[in-house]
N, C-alpha and C positions, 0 to 999 in steps of 0.2 A: 439459574444454576451456575452459569459461567460467572455472573456477577458475584455471587456469594463465594465462589472459590477464589476469585481475584481479591476480594476483600479479606478472605481468610489468610491469604499469602501476604497481606500488607500492601497490595498494589493499589495505586490511586487511579487506575484505569476504570472509567465508568462506561460500561457498554449499554446501559439502559437508556432509553429515550433518545438515541442518536438519530435513527430513522433516515428516510430519504434515499436509501440504497436502490439503485436501478441498474439493470443490464439491458442494453439495446444492441442491435446488430453491429453498430459502429462504436459503441462506447460503454464502459463500465464506470458508474459513479457510486462511490461508497463514502460514508461518513464514519470516521473512526476516532477513538480516543487519541489524545496526543501520545506519541511514543515516549519512552523514558528519555531523559535528557542525555546528552552525549556523555556526560560524566558517569551515568549509570548504565550505559549501553555495553561497555566493555570492561573486562577485568584482565589483570596480568596473572598468568599462571605459568610457572616455570620459565619466566622471561618472555613469554609470548602473549600477545593481545588476543583475547578470545571474547566472543559474545557472552555477556553476563547472563545470569539466570533470569533477571528482569527482561533482558533483550530477547532471550529464547522464549520466555513466556509470552511476550508481546507478539512475536512473529507467529507463534503457534495459535494464539487467540485470533489474530487477523486471518490466518489460514482457515480456521473453523468458520469464522464469520463469512468470509468470501465463498467458501464451499456451499454454505446454506443459500446464499443469494443466487449463485450460479445454478445450483440444483433446482431452484424454484422458477427460474426464468424460462419462458418459452423461446427466448432468443439465443440460448447458449450455443446451439450448433452453428448458427450464422456468425456469432461473435468469434468462436474458435476457428472457424473457417477463415475469417478475415485476419486473425492473428497470424495465420500461416503465410499470408501473402503481402502483409503491410508492415511498414515501419510504424513505430508507435510514438505517441505524444503523451507525456504525463504532466498533469497539472495538480499541484497541491496547494491548497489554501489553509494555512494554519490560523487558528483562532486561539490566541494566548490570553491569559488572565491579565497580564500587564505588558506594556510595550518593550521594556528593557530587560525582562527576566531571561529570555531565551533568544538564541541566534536563529535566524531564519533557516539556515542550512543544516542545523544540528540534527533534525529529524528526517532529512531527505533520504539518506542511504538506507536506514533501517525500514522506512516506509516503502521505498522502492523495492528493496529485497523481499519484504514480507508480501507485498502484492504480487510480485513476479513469481515468487516461490509458491504461493497459493494457487496460481494457475499454471504451474509447471512451465514457466517461460524464462528464458535467459534474459537478464536485464540489459544485455548489450543491444537488444532489439529496440530499446527506447532511444530515439534520435533527437528528441526535443523535450525539454523540461521547463516548466513554468512554476515559480514559487511565489507565493503571496503571504504576507503577514498582516493579520487583522487582530482586533481585540474583541473578546467576549468574556467578561469577568464571570458571568454566571454559567456559561456553557463552553468551556474550552474544548477544542476538537480539531480535527483536520478533515477537510473535504477533498477527496482524491478523484480525479477523472483520468482514466486510461482510455485513449482514443486511437482509432486507426488513423494514421497520419497521411501516409502516401504509399502507393503501390511500390513494392520493392522490385527493382530491376538491376540487372548487370549486363552491360554490353548489349542493350536492346532485347534482352530475354528476361522474362519474368522468372523469378526464383521462388522456390517454396522452401523456406528455412525450416529446420527441424523444430517442432513445437509439440510437446506432449500435452494431451488434453486430460 
């Protein structure tokens, strides 16, 4: 259903056959279609840069996809408990059709925002980011891993940052 709606809107996001999504107590791993290119992520409206309709659709689709993964996982409570006490690490491995068509960092912000928004998390909680660029002409995608990185502490006291579940 989502795939047919995406095609009807002229989107090149292919949500079918991505697979491999997992949620463990310490880590969320998700395979997503590539986000829109940086040139298609934003539009200028009344002199202001705003997220384009393609960008909004992508973030919404990621949110629905992650909600389904989280809802089905028996580890969701443990994962969200860890989100409240740990700094986070985000690793994104982009698989592009060609080596020179897209920049490595062009999809970082929208992917980070989409994942964090889907789990109601402020992206300032991510303290470490790893980006990788690989090629796969037949199956372009991005593989994202959000991991509990280290326990958050301030002045030798553990803190519990605000995190909505």
